[in-house]
MIDRENKOL-216077 format. One record per atom (N, C-alpha, C, CB): residue in three letters; x, y, z. Coordinates in steps of 0.1 Angstrom, whole numbers, plus 2048, in hexadecimal, padded with zeros to 3 digits. Glycine has a CB too. Example, Ala and Ser with C-alpha at 12.3 -4.5 7.8 and 13.67 -1.06 7.14 Angstrom:
// residues 2
ALA8847C784E ALA87B7D384E ALA8847DF84E ALA8717D385A SER8807EA847 SER8897F5847 SER88180084F SER88D7FA839 
//
This chain:
// residues 112
UNK5C359B2F4 UNK5D05A12F5 UNK5D25A4304 UNK5D25AD2ED UNK5DE5A1309 UNK5E25A4317 UNK5E95B1316 UNK5EA59931D UNK5E45BB31C UNK5EB5C831C UNK5F75C8325 UNK5E15D4320 UNK6015D0321 UNK60C5D132A UNK6085D8337 UNK6185D8323 UNK60F5D6341 UNK60C5DC34E UNK60F5EB34D UNK6155D6359 UNK6065F4352 UNK608602351 UNK61460635A UNK5FC60A354 UNK61A611357 UNK625616360 UNK62061936E UNK62B62335A UNK628618378 UNK62461B386 UNK61F628388 UNK63061938F UNK624632381 UNK61F640382 UNK61064137E UNK62764A379 UNK60D63A373 UNK5FF63A36F UNK5F6633379 UNK5FD632361 UNK5FB62837E UNK5F3620389 UNK5F1629395 UNK5FA61338D UNK5FB630399 UNK5F96393A5 UNK5F06453A2 UNK60763F3A9 UNK5F164A395 UNK5E8655392 UNK5D9651392 UNK5EB65A384 UNK5D664538C UNK5C864138C UNK5C363D399 UNK5C6635382 UNK5CC6383A2 UNK5C86353B0 UNK5C56423B7 UNK5D362D3B7 UNK5CC64C3B4 UNK5CA6593BB UNK5BD6603B5 UNK5D66623B9 UNK5BA65E3A8 UNK5AF6653A1 UNK5A665A39B UNK5B466F397 UNK59F6533A3 UNK59764839D UNK58C64C393 UNK5906403A8 UNK586658395 UNK57C65D38C UNK58266037E UNK575669391 UNK58E66537E UNK595668371 UNK59865A36A UNK5A266F373 UNK59B650372 UNK59D64336C UNK59163D366 UNK5A3639377 UNK58663F36D UNK57963B368 UNK57564235B UNK56D63C372 UNK57764F35B UNK57565734F UNK57E653343 UNK577666352 UNK58A650346 UNK59364B33C UNK58F63E336 UNK5A264A342 UNK58A63533F UNK58562833A UNK57962A331 UNK58161F346 UNK570634334 UNK56463632B UNK56963C31E UNK55B640332 UNK57364531E UNK57864B311 UNK57D63F309 UNK583655314 UNK58563630F UNK58B62B308 UNK580622302 UNK594623311 UNK57661F309 UNK56B617304 UNK56361E2F9 UNK560614310 UNK56162B2FA UNK55A6322EF UNK5636322E2 UNK5576402F3 UNK5706342E4 UNK5786342D8 UNK57A6272D1 UNK5866392DC UNK57861C2D9 UNK57960F2D3 UNK56D60A2CB UNK57B6052DF UNK5626122CC UNK55660F2C4 UNK5586142B6 UNK5496152CB UNK55660B2AD UNK55760F29F UNK55D603296 UNK56061B29D UNK55F606289 UNK5635FB280 UNK5725F7280 UNK55F5FF273 UNK57B5FF287 UNK5895FC286 UNK58C5F028F UNK59160828B UNK5945E728A UNK5985DC292 UNK5A35E129D UNK59E5D028A UNK5A55D92A7 UNK5AE5DD2B2 UNK5BC5E12AD UNK5AF5D22BC UNK5C15D92A4 UNK5CF5DC29E UNK5D05EA297 UNK5D35D1295 UNK5C65EC28F UNK5C65F9288 UNK5C4604291 UNK5BA5F927D UNK5BB60329B UNK5B860D2A5 UNK5C56102AD UNK5AD6092AF UNK5CD6062B0 UNK5DA6082B7 UNK5E36102AF UNK5E05FA2BB UNK5E560D2A2 UNK5EE614299 UNK5E9623298 UNK5EF60E28C UNK5DC625297 UNK5D7633297 UNK5DA63A2A4 UNK5C7633294 UNK5D86332AF UNK5DB63A2BC UNK5EA63D2BD UNK5D76312C8 UNK5F26352B8 UNK6016382B7 UNK6036442AF UNK60962C2B2 UNK5FD6452A3 UNK5FF65029A UNK5FA65D2A1 UNK5F764E28D UNK5EF65C2A8 UNK5EA6682AF UNK5F366D2BA UNK5DC6662B5 UNK5F96632C1 UNK6026662CC UNK60F66D2C6 UNK60665A2D4 UNK6136672BB UNK61F66D2B4 UNK61C67B2AF UNK6236642A8 UNK61067D2A9 UNK60D68A2A4 UNK60B6952AE UNK60068929C UNK6066902BA UNK6056992C5 UNK61269B2CD UNK5FA6942CF UNK61C6942C9 UNK6296952D0 UNK6286922DF UNK6306A32CE UNK6216882E2 UNK61F6832F0 UNK6286772F3 UNK6106802F3 UNK63367A2F8 UNK63D66F2FB UNK637663303 UNK649674302 UNK63166630E UNK62B65C316 UNK62165430E UNK625661322 UNK61865A306 UNK60E6532FF UNK61564B2F4 UNK60465D2F8 UNK61F64F2EE UNK6276472E4 UNK62C63B2EB UNK6326502DD UNK63363D2F6 UNK6386312FD UNK62D627300 UNK63F63530B UNK62262C306 UNK617623309 UNK61161C2FD UNK60B62B310 UNK60F6232F2 UNK60A61E2E6 UNK6136132E0 UNK6076292DC UNK6206162E0 UNK62A60C2DB UNK62A5FF2E4 UNK6386122DA UNK6296012F1 UNK6285F52FA UNK61C5ED2F6 UNK6285F9309 UNK6115F32F4 UNK6045EC2F1 UNK6055E62E3 UNK5F85F52F2 UNK60B5ED2DA UNK60D5E82CC UNK6155DB2CC UNK6135F22C3 UNK6205DC2D3 UNK6295D02D4 UNK6225C42DA UNK6365D32DC UNK61A5C72E5 UNK6135BC2EB UNK6095B62E2 UNK60B5C12F7 UNK6045BD2D8 UNK5FA5B82CE UNK6015B12C2 UNK5F25C42C8 UNK60E5B22C2 UNK6165AB2B7 UNK6195B42AB UNK60E5A02B2 UNK6175C12AD UNK61A5CB2A3 UNK62A5CC2A3 UNK6145D92A5 UNK62F5CC297 UNK63E5CB295 UNK6445D9296 UNK6415C4288 UNK6515D8299 UNK6595E4299 UNK6595EB28B UNK6685E229D UNK6595E3280 UNK6585E9273 UNK64B5F0271 UNK65A5DE268 UNK6405EB276 UNK6335F2275 UNK6335FF27D UNK6285E8279 UNK6395FE289 UNK63960A291 UNK64261528A UNK63F60729F UNK64D611284 UNK65661A27D UNK64E620271 UNK662613278 UNK64661926A UNK63E61E25F UNK635629264 UNK637614258 UNK62F627270 UNK626632275 UNK62E63E278 UNK61F62D282 UNK63A63D27D UNK642648280 UNK64664F272 UNK64F644287 UNK64A647268 UNK64D64D25B UNK642654255 UNK652642252 UNK63664F256 UNK62A656251 UNK628663257 UNK61E64D252 UNK62C665263 UNK62A67226A UNK63467D266 UNK62C670279 UNK63F67825F UNK64A68225C UNK64568E254 UNK65567A255 UNK63D68B24A UNK639697241 UNK6316A1248 UNK632691235 UNK62A69D253 UNK6226A725A UNK62A6AD266 UNK6166A0260 UNK6326A526D UNK6396A9279 UNK6466B0276 UNK63C69E282 UNK64D6AD26B UNK65A6B2269 UNK6646A826F UNK65C6C026E UNK6716AA26B UNK67B6A126F UNK67E6A127E UNK6886A4267 UNK6806AC285 UNK6846AB293 UNK6796A429B UNK6866B9298 UNK66D6A7299 UNK6626A12A1 UNK66169229D UNK6556A829E UNK66368F291 UNK66268128D UNK66D679293 UNK66268027D UNK67967E293 UNK684677299 UNK6826752A8 UNK69167F297 UNK67C6802AF UNK67967F2BD UNK66F6732BF UNK67368C2C2 UNK6646732B7 UNK65A6692B8 UNK66065B2B6 UNK64E66B2AF UNK66965A2AC UNK66F64D2A9 UNK6776482B5 UNK67864E29D UNK67E6522BC UNK68664E2C8 UNK67D6492D3 UNK68F6592CC UNK67164F2D4 UNK66864A2DF UNK66463C2DC UNK65C6542E0 UNK6616392CF UNK65D62B2CC UNK6696222CF UNK65A62B2BD UNK6756262CB UNK68161E2CE UNK68361C2DD UNK68D6252C8 UNK6806252E5 UNK6816232F4 UNK67A6162F8 UNK67B62F2FB UNK66E6142F3 UNK6666082F6 UNK66A5FC2EF UNK65760B2F4 UNK66D5FD2E2 UNK6725F22DA UNK67F5EC2E0 UNK6735F62CC UNK6885F52E5 UNK6945F12EB UNK6925E92F7 UNK69D5FD2EE UNK6885ED2FF UNK6845E530B UNK6815D7307 UNK6795EB313 UNK6795D62FD UNK6745C92F8 UNK6805C02F3 UNK66A5CA2EC UNK68A5C72ED UNK6955C02E7 UNK6A15BF2F1 UNK69A5C72DB UNK69F5C22FE UNK6A95C0308 UNK6B35CB308 UNK6B05B4306 UNK6AF5D7304 UNK6B85E3305 UNK6C05E62F8 UNK6C15E1310 UNK6BD5E02ED UNK6C45E32E1 UNK6BE5EF2DA UNK6C45D72D7 UNK6C05FA2E0 UNK6B96072DB UNK6C160C2CF UNK6B96112E6 UNK6B86102C5 UNK6BE6162B9 UNK6C16252BD UNK6B46152AD UNK6CB62B2B6 UNK6CD6392B7 UNK6D963B2BF UNK6C26402BE 
//
């Protein structure tokens, strides 16, 4: 899988703090070890980002999911699964964060 290019802010941050970048890479490698396939792991990471209400992490996770061929319907289901735990306002917020990225993919046809 070819990952999407990270945002410029992220690139500047890791250039400024290379040891944090190295630590982040090690965390990523450790988390990738285990029985989950890459697709399932990406959906779990999206769910965690949604549950933690981390807008930037949701954007990043959706960009990576789209690059892997995960569909908008699959992403929407992850959001819907979060609703019973997060409640409606937080779920709608998370859905709009997903739509931010999906709209970029579709040339700006943003829902909402």
